[in-house]
N, C-alpha and C positions, 0 to 999 in steps of 0.2 A: 491551615498552613498556607501561607502565601506562595504564589508561583514565582519561581526564579525566572530571570530573563532567558536562560537556556531552555527551561521547560516551555515557556511561551513560544520561543523560536521553533522548537521541535513540534509543538502543536500546530504552528503555522505551516510547517512542512506537511503535516497530515492533511490540513485543509487543501494544500496544493495537490497532494495525491488524489484526494476526493474529487477535485475539479478535473484533473486529468482523466480519472475513471468515468466521470460524467460525459466528458468529451468523447471518450472511446465508445461508451454506451450509445451515445447519440449517432455515432458513425456506423454502427453495426448494420442497420437496415440497408445501407447503401453498399455494403461489402458483399463480395461473392462468398460462397461456402468455403472455397479454397483460402481466401484471404482471412476469413474468420478462423479457420483451422490453424493457419500459419501464425496469426497474431496470438491465438490462445496458447499455442506451443511456445512461442517466444516469451509470453508472460510466465508460463509455467516453469521455464528454465531460468528465469531471471533470478539472480542471487545478489544480495540476500533477498529472499522472498518476503512478502508481507507476512505470511504465516510464520516464517522462521523468526522474524523480528518479534512478533506477538509472543511466540513461545519463549524467546529469550527474556522479554519483559516479565512474563508470568513467572518464570524461574527466578529472576532477580527479586521479584516481589515476595516469593516464598522464602528466599534466603534471608531477607531482611527481618523477618518475624522472629 
């Protein structure tokens, strides 16, 4: 099945997210414990979360079958 333009665009967004996470990971050694905790909590409270989007995708995939 060929990828639609929208699917390719969404996959590019995932590449952008991965790049952002690599940048965050590279910054962690320079951060204090308090900064790490604060950033971790900020990520955890972010909505929609990465995990919630994955769950939604998995649910949508099950409904299509």
